[in-house]
Backbone as XML, in Angstrom:
<?xml version="1.0"?>
<chain id="A" units="angstrom">
  <residue number="1" name="MET">
    <atom name="N" x="-57.318" y="-187.220" z="-100.673"/>
    <atom name="CA" x="-58.647" y="-187.294" z="-100.090"/>
    <atom name="C" x="-58.725" y="-186.315" z="-98.912"/>
  </residue>
  <residue number="2" name="PHE">
    <atom name="N" x="-59.827" y="-185.634" z="-98.798"/>
    <atom name="CA" x="-60.055" y="-184.687" z="-97.711"/>
    <atom name="C" x="-61.426" y="-184.950" z="-97.117"/>
  </residue>
  <residue number="3" name="GLN">
    <atom name="N" x="-61.482" y="-184.957" z="-95.782"/>
    <atom name="CA" x="-62.749" y="-185.140" z="-95.074"/>
    <atom name="C" x="-62.801" y="-184.147" z="-93.923"/>
  </residue>
  <residue number="4" name="ILE">
    <atom name="N" x="-63.965" y="-183.583" z="-93.693"/>
    <atom name="CA" x="-64.207" y="-182.749" z="-92.528"/>
    <atom name="C" x="-65.638" y="-183.016" z="-92.074"/>
  </residue>
  <residue number="5" name="ASP">
    <atom name="N" x="-65.786" y="-183.378" z="-90.808"/>
    <atom name="CA" x="-67.117" y="-183.701" z="-90.287"/>
    <atom name="C" x="-67.039" y="-183.796" z="-88.772"/>
  </residue>
  <residue number="6" name="PHE">
    <atom name="N" x="-68.199" y="-183.839" z="-88.132"/>
    <atom name="CA" x="-68.245" y="-184.016" z="-86.682"/>
    <atom name="C" x="-67.948" y="-185.466" z="-86.340"/>
  </residue>
  <residue number="7" name="SER">
    <atom name="N" x="-67.125" y="-185.676" z="-85.323"/>
    <atom name="CA" x="-66.801" y="-187.024" z="-84.863"/>
    <atom name="C" x="-67.818" y="-187.457" z="-83.816"/>
  </residue>
  <residue number="8" name="ASP">
    <atom name="N" x="-67.680" y="-188.696" z="-83.363"/>
    <atom name="CA" x="-68.566" y="-189.215" z="-82.319"/>
    <atom name="C" x="-68.417" y="-188.446" z="-81.013"/>
  </residue>
  <residue number="9" name="GLN">
    <atom name="N" x="-67.250" y="-187.844" z="-80.798"/>
    <atom name="CA" x="-66.983" y="-187.093" z="-79.566"/>
    <atom name="C" x="-67.481" y="-185.651" z="-79.639"/>
  </residue>
  <residue number="10" name="GLY">
    <atom name="N" x="-68.067" y="-185.245" z="-80.762"/>
    <atom name="CA" x="-68.616" y="-183.909" z="-80.903"/>
    <atom name="C" x="-67.616" y="-182.860" z="-81.357"/>
  </residue>
  <residue number="11" name="VAL">
    <atom name="N" x="-66.387" y="-183.279" z="-81.648"/>
    <atom name="CA" x="-65.407" y="-182.349" z="-82.191"/>
    <atom name="C" x="-65.398" y="-182.492" z="-83.717"/>
  </residue>
  <residue number="12" name="ILE">
    <atom name="N" x="-64.752" y="-181.567" z="-84.382"/>
    <atom name="CA" x="-64.671" y="-181.623" z="-85.841"/>
    <atom name="C" x="-63.384" y="-182.342" z="-86.224"/>
  </residue>
  <residue number="13" name="ALA">
    <atom name="N" x="-63.527" y="-183.457" z="-86.907"/>
    <atom name="CA" x="-62.375" y="-184.244" z="-87.352"/>
    <atom name="C" x="-62.009" y="-183.829" z="-88.771"/>
  </residue>
  <residue number="14" name="VAL">
    <atom name="N" x="-60.713" y="-183.552" z="-88.956"/>
    <atom name="CA" x="-60.204" y="-183.154" z="-90.272"/>
    <atom name="C" x="-59.206" y="-184.205" z="-90.718"/>
  </residue>
  <residue number="15" name="GLU">
    <atom name="N" x="-59.363" y="-184.687" z="-91.943"/>
    <atom name="CA" x="-58.527" y="-185.778" z="-92.442"/>
    <atom name="C" x="-58.032" y="-185.469" z="-93.847"/>
  </residue>
  <residue number="16" name="GLY">
    <atom name="N" x="-56.785" y="-185.822" z="-94.115"/>
    <atom name="CA" x="-56.239" y="-185.692" z="-95.468"/>
    <atom name="C" x="-55.420" y="-184.432" z="-95.640"/>
  </residue>
  <residue number="17" name="ARG">
    <atom name="N" x="-55.602" y="-183.792" z="-96.797"/>
    <atom name="CA" x="-54.819" y="-182.614" z="-97.170"/>
    <atom name="C" x="-55.726" y="-181.385" z="-97.243"/>
  </residue>
  <residue number="18" name="LEU">
    <atom name="N" x="-55.425" y="-180.407" z="-96.404"/>
    <atom name="CA" x="-56.166" y="-179.143" z="-96.425"/>
    <atom name="C" x="-55.340" y="-178.155" z="-97.251"/>
  </residue>
  <residue number="19" name="ASP">
    <atom name="N" x="-55.599" y="-178.157" z="-98.555"/>
    <atom name="CA" x="-54.834" y="-177.328" z="-99.486"/>
    <atom name="C" x="-55.786" y="-176.401" z="-100.237"/>
  </residue>
  <residue number="20" name="ALA">
    <atom name="N" x="-55.259" y="-175.711" z="-101.237"/>
    <atom name="CA" x="-56.068" y="-174.734" z="-101.975"/>
    <atom name="C" x="-57.296" y="-175.367" z="-102.624"/>
  </residue>
  <residue number="21" name="ALA">
    <atom name="N" x="-57.178" y="-176.608" z="-103.063"/>
    <atom name="CA" x="-58.314" y="-177.279" z="-103.698"/>
    <atom name="C" x="-59.431" y="-177.582" z="-102.701"/>
  </residue>
  <residue number="22" name="GLN">
    <atom name="N" x="-59.074" y="-177.823" z="-101.439"/>
    <atom name="CA" x="-60.057" y="-178.205" z="-100.424"/>
    <atom name="C" x="-60.469" y="-177.046" z="-99.517"/>
  </residue>
  <residue number="23" name="ALA">
    <atom name="N" x="-59.757" y="-175.936" z="-99.588"/>
    <atom name="CA" x="-60.034" y="-174.798" z="-98.701"/>
    <atom name="C" x="-61.478" y="-174.301" z="-98.796"/>
  </residue>
  <residue number="24" name="PRO">
    <atom name="N" x="-62.053" y="-174.136" z="-99.990"/>
    <atom name="CA" x="-63.446" y="-173.660" z="-100.043"/>
    <atom name="C" x="-64.422" y="-174.607" z="-99.336"/>
  </residue>
  <residue number="25" name="ARG">
    <atom name="N" x="-64.216" y="-175.893" z="-99.500"/>
    <atom name="CA" x="-65.089" y="-176.884" z="-98.847"/>
    <atom name="C" x="-64.955" y="-176.801" z="-97.328"/>
  </residue>
  <residue number="26" name="ALA">
    <atom name="N" x="-63.717" y="-176.689" z="-96.855"/>
    <atom name="CA" x="-63.482" y="-176.578" z="-95.417"/>
    <atom name="C" x="-64.082" y="-175.286" z="-94.873"/>
  </residue>
  <residue number="27" name="GLN">
    <atom name="N" x="-63.908" y="-174.186" z="-95.610"/>
    <atom name="CA" x="-64.448" y="-172.904" z="-95.158"/>
    <atom name="C" x="-65.965" y="-172.947" z="-95.093"/>
  </residue>
  <residue number="28" name="GLU">
    <atom name="N" x="-66.589" y="-173.536" z="-96.095"/>
    <atom name="CA" x="-68.049" y="-173.656" z="-96.099"/>
    <atom name="C" x="-68.535" y="-174.438" z="-94.885"/>
  </residue>
  <residue number="29" name="PHE">
    <atom name="N" x="-67.853" y="-175.526" z="-94.555"/>
    <atom name="CA" x="-68.225" y="-176.321" z="-93.392"/>
    <atom name="C" x="-68.044" y="-175.510" z="-92.108"/>
  </residue>
  <residue number="30" name="LEU">
    <atom name="N" x="-66.882" y="-174.898" z="-91.946"/>
    <atom name="CA" x="-66.573" y="-174.180" z="-90.709"/>
    <atom name="C" x="-67.407" y="-172.918" z="-90.544"/>
  </residue>
  <residue number="31" name="ASP">
    <atom name="N" x="-67.881" y="-172.334" z="-91.634"/>
    <atom name="CA" x="-68.741" y="-171.156" z="-91.551"/>
    <atom name="C" x="-70.072" y="-171.478" z="-90.874"/>
  </residue>
  <residue number="32" name="GLN">
    <atom name="N" x="-70.444" y="-172.739" z="-90.825"/>
    <atom name="CA" x="-71.704" y="-173.154" z="-90.208"/>
    <atom name="C" x="-71.570" y="-173.399" z="-88.701"/>
  </residue>
  <residue number="33" name="VAL">
    <atom name="N" x="-70.341" y="-173.347" z="-88.185"/>
    <atom name="CA" x="-70.073" y="-173.656" z="-86.780"/>
    <atom name="C" x="-70.107" y="-172.380" z="-85.954"/>
  </residue>
  <residue number="34" name="ASP">
    <atom name="N" x="-70.824" y="-172.436" z="-84.838"/>
    <atom name="CA" x="-70.865" y="-171.326" z="-83.886"/>
    <atom name="C" x="-70.368" y="-171.817" z="-82.540"/>
  </residue>
  <residue number="35" name="GLY">
    <atom name="N" x="-69.931" y="-170.891" z="-81.722"/>
    <atom name="CA" x="-69.485" y="-171.223" z="-80.380"/>
    <atom name="C" x="-68.088" y="-171.812" z="-80.373"/>
  </residue>
  <residue number="36" name="PRO">
    <atom name="N" x="-67.685" y="-172.345" z="-79.243"/>
    <atom name="CA" x="-66.349" y="-172.939" z="-79.157"/>
    <atom name="C" x="-66.195" y="-174.050" z="-80.200"/>
  </residue>
  <residue number="37" name="CYS">
    <atom name="N" x="-65.038" y="-174.094" z="-80.825"/>
    <atom name="CA" x="-64.815" y="-175.045" z="-81.915"/>
    <atom name="C" x="-63.511" y="-175.795" z="-81.666"/>
  </residue>
  <residue number="38" name="VAL">
    <atom name="N" x="-63.618" y="-177.115" z="-81.586"/>
    <atom name="CA" x="-62.449" y="-177.963" z="-81.395"/>
    <atom name="C" x="-62.243" y="-178.775" z="-82.668"/>
  </residue>
  <residue number="39" name="LEU">
    <atom name="N" x="-61.037" y="-178.658" z="-83.248"/>
    <atom name="CA" x="-60.686" y="-179.415" z="-84.436"/>
    <atom name="C" x="-59.698" y="-180.508" z="-84.052"/>
  </residue>
  <residue number="40" name="ASP">
    <atom name="N" x="-60.039" y="-181.744" z="-84.373"/>
    <atom name="CA" x="-59.148" y="-182.880" z="-84.166"/>
    <atom name="C" x="-58.359" y="-183.078" z="-85.453"/>
  </residue>
  <residue number="41" name="LEU">
    <atom name="N" x="-57.067" y="-182.795" z="-85.400"/>
    <atom name="CA" x="-56.222" y="-182.857" z="-86.590"/>
    <atom name="C" x="-55.366" y="-184.118" z="-86.630"/>
  </residue>
  <residue number="42" name="TYR">
    <atom name="N" x="-55.768" y="-185.147" z="-85.915"/>
    <atom name="CA" x="-54.992" y="-186.383" z="-85.834"/>
    <atom name="C" x="-54.671" y="-186.963" z="-87.214"/>
  </residue>
  <residue number="43" name="LYS">
    <atom name="N" x="-55.621" y="-186.890" z="-88.135"/>
    <atom name="CA" x="-55.434" y="-187.487" z="-89.460"/>
    <atom name="C" x="-55.141" y="-186.449" z="-90.544"/>
  </residue>
  <residue number="44" name="LEU">
    <atom name="N" x="-54.838" y="-185.201" z="-90.141"/>
    <atom name="CA" x="-54.465" y="-184.198" z="-91.122"/>
    <atom name="C" x="-53.031" y="-184.455" z="-91.564"/>
  </residue>
  <residue number="45" name="GLU">
    <atom name="N" x="-52.834" y="-184.623" z="-92.868"/>
    <atom name="CA" x="-51.518" y="-184.944" z="-93.414"/>
    <atom name="C" x="-50.750" y="-183.710" z="-93.858"/>
  </residue>
  <residue number="46" name="TYR">
    <atom name="N" x="-51.480" y="-182.681" z="-94.291"/>
    <atom name="CA" x="-50.832" y="-181.519" z="-94.892"/>
    <atom name="C" x="-51.757" y="-180.322" z="-94.779"/>
  </residue>
  <residue number="47" name="VAL">
    <atom name="N" x="-51.185" y="-179.147" z="-94.544"/>
    <atom name="CA" x="-51.958" y="-177.913" z="-94.577"/>
    <atom name="C" x="-51.148" y="-176.877" z="-95.348"/>
  </residue>
  <residue number="48" name="SER">
    <atom name="N" x="-51.769" y="-176.273" z="-96.354"/>
    <atom name="CA" x="-51.118" y="-175.245" z="-97.168"/>
    <atom name="C" x="-51.445" y="-173.869" z="-96.595"/>
  </residue>
  <residue number="49" name="SER">
    <atom name="N" x="-50.901" y="-172.839" z="-97.238"/>
    <atom name="CA" x="-51.217" y="-171.478" z="-96.809"/>
    <atom name="C" x="-52.718" y="-171.198" z="-96.967"/>
  </residue>
  <residue number="50" name="ALA">
    <atom name="N" x="-53.339" y="-171.789" z="-97.975"/>
    <atom name="CA" x="-54.790" y="-171.625" z="-98.146"/>
    <atom name="C" x="-55.535" y="-172.265" z="-96.974"/>
  </residue>
  <residue number="51" name="GLY">
    <atom name="N" x="-55.078" y="-173.419" z="-96.529"/>
    <atom name="CA" x="-55.672" y="-174.081" z="-95.368"/>
    <atom name="C" x="-55.472" y="-173.272" z="-94.097"/>
  </residue>
  <residue number="52" name="LEU">
    <atom name="N" x="-54.281" y="-172.684" z="-93.945"/>
    <atom name="CA" x="-54.032" y="-171.817" z="-92.791"/>
    <atom name="C" x="-54.973" y="-170.627" z="-92.812"/>
  </residue>
  <residue number="53" name="GLY">
    <atom name="N" x="-55.252" y="-170.114" z="-94.011"/>
    <atom name="CA" x="-56.188" y="-168.998" z="-94.143"/>
    <atom name="C" x="-57.584" y="-169.356" z="-93.681"/>
  </residue>
  <residue number="54" name="VAL">
    <atom name="N" x="-58.021" y="-170.569" z="-93.986"/>
    <atom name="CA" x="-59.331" y="-171.049" z="-93.533"/>
    <atom name="C" x="-59.381" y="-171.065" z="-92.011"/>
  </residue>
  <residue number="55" name="LEU">
    <atom name="N" x="-58.334" y="-171.600" z="-91.394"/>
    <atom name="CA" x="-58.288" y="-171.664" z="-89.930"/>
    <atom name="C" x="-58.275" y="-170.264" z="-89.330"/>
  </residue>
  <residue number="56" name="LEU">
    <atom name="N" x="-57.498" y="-169.364" z="-89.919"/>
    <atom name="CA" x="-57.404" y="-167.999" z="-89.403"/>
    <atom name="C" x="-58.738" y="-167.258" z="-89.526"/>
  </residue>
  <residue number="57" name="ARG">
    <atom name="N" x="-59.392" y="-167.346" z="-90.688"/>
    <atom name="CA" x="-60.692" y="-166.679" z="-90.864"/>
    <atom name="C" x="-61.725" y="-167.212" z="-89.866"/>
  </residue>
  <residue number="58" name="THR">
    <atom name="N" x="-61.731" y="-168.520" z="-89.677"/>
    <atom name="CA" x="-62.685" y="-169.121" z="-88.735"/>
    <atom name="C" x="-62.386" y="-168.676" z="-87.321"/>
  </residue>
  <residue number="59" name="HIS">
    <atom name="N" x="-61.111" y="-168.667" z="-86.959"/>
    <atom name="CA" x="-60.710" y="-168.245" z="-85.616"/>
    <atom name="C" x="-61.117" y="-166.795" z="-85.360"/>
  </residue>
  <residue number="60" name="LYS">
    <atom name="N" x="-60.842" y="-165.913" z="-86.313"/>
    <atom name="CA" x="-61.201" y="-164.500" z="-86.152"/>
    <atom name="C" x="-62.705" y="-164.325" z="-85.999"/>
  </residue>
  <residue number="61" name="ARG">
    <atom name="N" x="-63.477" y="-165.040" z="-86.809"/>
    <atom name="CA" x="-64.943" y="-164.944" z="-86.724"/>
    <atom name="C" x="-65.428" y="-165.391" z="-85.353"/>
  </residue>
  <residue number="62" name="LEU">
    <atom name="N" x="-64.895" y="-166.498" z="-84.860"/>
    <atom name="CA" x="-65.320" y="-167.018" z="-83.567"/>
    <atom name="C" x="-64.826" y="-166.152" z="-82.410"/>
  </residue>
  <residue number="63" name="MET">
    <atom name="N" x="-63.674" y="-165.523" z="-82.574"/>
    <atom name="CA" x="-63.156" y="-164.630" z="-81.522"/>
    <atom name="C" x="-64.080" y="-163.432" z="-81.335"/>
  </residue>
  <residue number="64" name="GLY">
    <atom name="N" x="-64.801" y="-163.063" z="-82.377"/>
    <atom name="CA" x="-65.753" y="-161.964" z="-82.285"/>
    <atom name="C" x="-66.877" y="-162.231" z="-81.302"/>
  </residue>
  <residue number="65" name="THR">
    <atom name="N" x="-67.123" y="-163.503" z="-81.020"/>
    <atom name="CA" x="-68.156" y="-163.869" z="-80.048"/>
    <atom name="C" x="-67.543" y="-164.390" z="-78.751"/>
  </residue>
  <residue number="66" name="GLY">
    <atom name="N" x="-66.223" y="-164.202" z="-78.605"/>
    <atom name="CA" x="-65.550" y="-164.624" z="-77.378"/>
    <atom name="C" x="-65.071" y="-166.057" z="-77.398"/>
  </residue>
  <residue number="67" name="ASP">
    <atom name="N" x="-65.199" y="-166.731" z="-78.514"/>
    <atom name="CA" x="-64.756" y="-168.114" z="-78.628"/>
    <atom name="C" x="-63.496" y="-168.152" z="-79.493"/>
  </residue>
  <residue number="68" name="GLY">
    <atom name="N" x="-63.237" y="-169.254" z="-80.122"/>
    <atom name="CA" x="-62.085" y="-169.394" z="-80.995"/>
    <atom name="C" x="-61.876" y="-170.854" z="-81.330"/>
  </residue>
  <residue number="69" name="LEU">
    <atom name="N" x="-60.786" y="-171.140" z="-82.012"/>
    <atom name="CA" x="-60.446" y="-172.519" z="-82.373"/>
    <atom name="C" x="-59.496" y="-173.121" z="-81.354"/>
  </residue>
  <residue number="70" name="LYS">
    <atom name="N" x="-59.724" y="-174.382" z="-81.068"/>
    <atom name="CA" x="-58.778" y="-175.184" z="-80.303"/>
    <atom name="C" x="-58.407" y="-176.358" z="-81.203"/>
  </residue>
  <residue number="71" name="LEU">
    <atom name="N" x="-57.126" y="-176.590" z="-81.375"/>
    <atom name="CA" x="-56.639" y="-177.652" z="-82.244"/>
    <atom name="C" x="-56.057" y="-178.757" z="-81.387"/>
  </residue>
  <residue number="72" name="ILE">
    <atom name="N" x="-56.572" y="-179.981" z="-81.549"/>
    <atom name="CA" x="-56.097" y="-181.098" z="-80.732"/>
    <atom name="C" x="-55.521" y="-182.202" z="-81.624"/>
  </residue>
  <residue number="73" name="ASN">
    <atom name="N" x="-54.724" y="-183.064" z="-80.995"/>
    <atom name="CA" x="-54.103" y="-184.202" z="-81.690"/>
    <atom name="C" x="-53.312" y="-183.768" z="-82.917"/>
  </residue>
  <residue number="74" name="VAL">
    <atom name="N" x="-52.593" y="-182.665" z="-82.785"/>
    <atom name="CA" x="-51.804" y="-182.118" z="-83.892"/>
    <atom name="C" x="-50.491" y="-182.890" z="-83.982"/>
  </residue>
  <residue number="75" name="ASN">
    <atom name="N" x="-50.210" y="-183.482" z="-85.153"/>
    <atom name="CA" x="-48.957" y="-184.225" z="-85.281"/>
    <atom name="C" x="-47.782" y="-183.244" z="-85.352"/>
  </residue>
  <residue number="76" name="HIS">
    <atom name="N" x="-46.588" y="-183.767" z="-85.183"/>
    <atom name="CA" x="-45.409" y="-182.911" z="-85.084"/>
    <atom name="C" x="-45.129" y="-182.142" z="-86.372"/>
  </residue>
  <residue number="77" name="HIS">
    <atom name="N" x="-45.373" y="-182.752" z="-87.517"/>
    <atom name="CA" x="-45.157" y="-182.066" z="-88.797"/>
    <atom name="C" x="-46.091" y="-180.859" z="-88.938"/>
  </residue>
  <residue number="78" name="ILE">
    <atom name="N" x="-47.360" y="-181.061" z="-88.656"/>
    <atom name="CA" x="-48.335" y="-179.967" z="-88.746"/>
    <atom name="C" x="-48.031" y="-178.915" z="-87.681"/>
  </residue>
  <residue number="79" name="ASN">
    <atom name="N" x="-47.633" y="-179.352" z="-86.504"/>
    <atom name="CA" x="-47.281" y="-178.406" z="-85.446"/>
    <atom name="C" x="-46.087" y="-177.551" z="-85.864"/>
  </residue>
  <residue number="80" name="ASP">
    <atom name="N" x="-45.129" y="-178.135" z="-86.570"/>
    <atom name="CA" x="-43.987" y="-177.357" z="-87.081"/>
    <atom name="C" x="-44.466" y="-176.258" z="-88.021"/>
  </residue>
  <residue number="81" name="ILE">
    <atom name="N" x="-45.435" y="-176.567" z="-88.879"/>
    <atom name="CA" x="-45.983" y="-175.561" z="-89.797"/>
    <atom name="C" x="-46.624" y="-174.425" z="-89.004"/>
  </residue>
  <residue number="82" name="PHE">
    <atom name="N" x="-47.381" y="-174.772" z="-87.964"/>
    <atom name="CA" x="-47.993" y="-173.738" z="-87.127"/>
    <atom name="C" x="-46.919" y="-172.891" z="-86.443"/>
  </residue>
  <residue number="83" name="THR">
    <atom name="N" x="-45.846" y="-173.519" z="-85.993"/>
    <atom name="CA" x="-44.765" y="-172.800" z="-85.324"/>
    <atom name="C" x="-44.045" y="-171.868" z="-86.292"/>
  </residue>
  <residue number="84" name="TYR">
    <atom name="N" x="-43.678" y="-172.371" z="-87.464"/>
    <atom name="CA" x="-42.964" y="-171.556" z="-88.449"/>
    <atom name="C" x="-43.785" y="-170.367" z="-88.914"/>
  </residue>
  <residue number="85" name="SER">
    <atom name="N" x="-45.093" y="-170.546" z="-88.997"/>
    <atom name="CA" x="-45.971" y="-169.476" z="-89.477"/>
    <atom name="C" x="-46.405" y="-168.525" z="-88.363"/>
  </residue>
  <residue number="86" name="GLY">
    <atom name="N" x="-46.100" y="-168.869" z="-87.119"/>
    <atom name="CA" x="-46.511" y="-168.048" z="-85.987"/>
    <atom name="C" x="-47.925" y="-168.334" z="-85.520"/>
  </residue>
  <residue number="87" name="PHE">
    <atom name="N" x="-48.579" y="-169.289" z="-86.146"/>
    <atom name="CA" x="-49.953" y="-169.619" z="-85.767"/>
    <atom name="C" x="-50.018" y="-170.277" z="-84.387"/>
  </residue>
  <residue number="88" name="ASP">
    <atom name="N" x="-48.903" y="-170.780" z="-83.900"/>
    <atom name="CA" x="-48.905" y="-171.378" z="-82.570"/>
    <atom name="C" x="-49.187" y="-170.335" z="-81.495"/>
  </residue>
  <residue number="89" name="LYS">
    <atom name="N" x="-49.037" y="-169.065" z="-81.839"/>
    <atom name="CA" x="-49.331" y="-167.972" z="-80.901"/>
    <atom name="C" x="-50.813" y="-167.598" z="-80.934"/>
  </residue>
  <residue number="90" name="LEU">
    <atom name="N" x="-51.512" y="-168.004" z="-81.988"/>
    <atom name="CA" x="-52.918" y="-167.641" z="-82.158"/>
    <atom name="C" x="-53.875" y="-168.680" z="-81.588"/>
  </residue>
  <residue number="91" name="PHE">
    <atom name="N" x="-53.545" y="-169.946" z="-81.806"/>
    <atom name="CA" x="-54.456" y="-171.030" z="-81.458"/>
    <atom name="C" x="-54.009" y="-171.747" z="-80.191"/>
  </residue>
  <residue number="92" name="GLU">
    <atom name="N" x="-54.978" y="-172.301" z="-79.500"/>
    <atom name="CA" x="-54.669" y="-173.248" z="-78.431"/>
    <atom name="C" x="-54.415" y="-174.583" z="-79.117"/>
  </residue>
  <residue number="93" name="ILE">
    <atom name="N" x="-53.220" y="-175.142" z="-78.932"/>
    <atom name="CA" x="-52.816" y="-176.346" z="-79.642"/>
    <atom name="C" x="-52.399" y="-177.433" z="-78.663"/>
  </residue>
  <residue number="94" name="GLU">
    <atom name="N" x="-52.941" y="-178.614" z="-78.860"/>
    <atom name="CA" x="-52.521" y="-179.798" z="-78.117"/>
    <atom name="C" x="-51.855" y="-180.752" z="-79.116"/>
  </residue>
  <residue number="95" name="VAL">
    <atom name="N" x="-50.559" y="-180.999" z="-78.908"/>
    <atom name="CA" x="-49.794" y="-181.860" z="-79.809"/>
    <atom name="C" x="-50.095" y="-183.322" z="-79.481"/>
  </residue>
  <residue number="96" name="ALA">
    <atom name="N" x="-50.231" y="-184.138" z="-80.523"/>
    <atom name="CA" x="-50.496" y="-185.583" z="-80.356"/>
    <atom name="C" x="-49.295" y="-186.244" z="-79.704"/>
  </residue>
  <residue number="97" name="GLU">
    <atom name="N" x="-49.565" y="-187.300" z="-78.963"/>
    <atom name="CA" x="-48.509" y="-188.054" z="-78.280"/>
    <atom name="C" x="-48.046" y="-189.220" z="-79.118"/>
  </residue>
  <residue number="98" name="ARG">
    <atom name="N" x="-47.616" y="-188.980" z="-80.325"/>
    <atom name="CA" x="-47.181" y="-190.072" z="-81.197"/>
    <atom name="C" x="-45.722" y="-190.313" z="-81.012"/>
  </residue>
</chain>
């Protein structure tokens, strides 16, 4: 199951598996977002290379206007993926306190 939507706090909550099957849906949603973008990844279970591509394309688009992605509540497993891929150097990341 994959969900992406605005939370009550005004950030974008991502839940489930962001893989090749869900990447187009996530990209379509994120393409509608302008300005600073905060993604709450507390309930993200898995991210594939296709999911990383969605995040990278969105980040690059937003950087063109001086903004970018901020990732919050990132669990340790997902944070390891960002570290191994070098994405931890691209995004502002706040690791969850689990």
